[in-house]
C-alpha angles and dihedrals in degrees: 000000000000136000110250103176143008117200135180128214118199110197131184139174133183117237124234088232132005122249132193141214121194097287109029149010124246122210096156134042117214135186137187116207128189122215119192122187129196137201088247091067094253121134126198129199130208138166134218123216113217139044104353101215093046095048089046089056090050093051092046089052092051095043098085090055090059100049110109094014126123108258091207090068092082097155094044092049092047091052092045095053093042092051093050091052100032093108091057110024120034088138139015130027096358090060091042089056091047089050093059091048092049093050090052090051091052089050089055092045092054092047091049092055094035095238138105116270089247090065090059091044090062107286135290122289088186138017096205134036133209109240131208121212115243111200135089095121124157123268133208093243136033135041114292088211087064107033098041097055089044092051092047092050088052091058090051089050088055089057103262113147094194135039134183124222124205113232133170098101097113129310098257094047092045092052093049094047093046090054091049093050092047090052090049096052098037130227099293099062118082115243122198128180129213123196096180086224094296095141140059119231094268093055094040092053091048091052093043092055091051094052101036089095089065094067097247115199094210142340106230123207095344091170137019115293093243092057100085091157088054091052090051092049093051092045091051095047101048139057088213112100112249119227133188147125107115086116095047125092140210131348089285094061093044092046089063092043092051095044089055090056089227098140141052093189127031118211110187114172109231090214092052113028096061109296127261094316094058099033091057087056091047089050092052090050091047090056091049090054093045092243121141119240123215112161121230110236123191114148147059131317089283091062090046093049093048091049091050091052088055094042089055091064101036116112120243116271090241128055117266108302143141090259106039121183106231130208115255136224119238104229112194110217098179121109111285114157092189099048102086099010093078091058122081087212113031121225104242136179127232112206090336095311123114124198118225110244108250101192121108117295112348089352095236138107122217123229104223093194088062090052089057093045094053098035111135113249 
């Protein structure tokens, strides 16, 4: 079997209303999908996290190197592409482009053997995953002390047992909003916070100490990803677990992060850190260092499906026990017209639990009409 074509699909959709995290406003959702075809009639789908037009250029640059190659040689192809671009792209958009390609190759591999990707990754430890609701962004209008607790309570009413709040809007406001959200969801629902690296270590520690009393599940990206010393300072100063890694890439980047003991929870994005090939290696290394692994997920149904395939094979956070603590799926609840529309069968939750797709490859089918509808002009 040989690869015959590699295509990119840049998709975009305007939002009904903008929303913000700590560093920027969104008024449009975009996606960059990778489609790889073979001479055996099999097609694989992947997705790249990051700026869509730049990752598309990366994939289009790599594409000629893949034509005529065996798509089943996922590790060999990963190493080949990485080596050719090592001088220019050990991190960032080059690895994001490689991630989408790798996911598509795993989709083909699963379809070739007629099994889910998780079966080829080592077998499933679980067939369903507890999800946490990602939302609670800022809006242009309204009082965040009113709409954020109301939104959080809505997720709990849907059955979610964990929610994540965006912080990074000023220490005093963050502390007040965190308290309001905790009161709205009650003591038995996990609450995590995510600053999207809006603070330095001094400010992050100050905020952390103000919100520790609210039983925070983790403090995500408290400081910029380059500030490893800052991560270590925050981790040392707080009882809240520190999470990060969505802006880190490959086993080499995570090796240095883990060796520095800067994190309690690693959050590689499967569509950014190197695809399924590399993220399985990062997960194995994470276990060796005793660091929990919860993948970052921010994309379409392809990103969700790829993350679920990996989550199926991840070990429990805790050693073997009668009450293991399992990794969770990040389930984006913000407006994203493309997310489920590109799938013939959407990936849904039931009371905050998402089943791992068990069809061949990623276990999903793509709706080509939706691709045309959302194609960037």
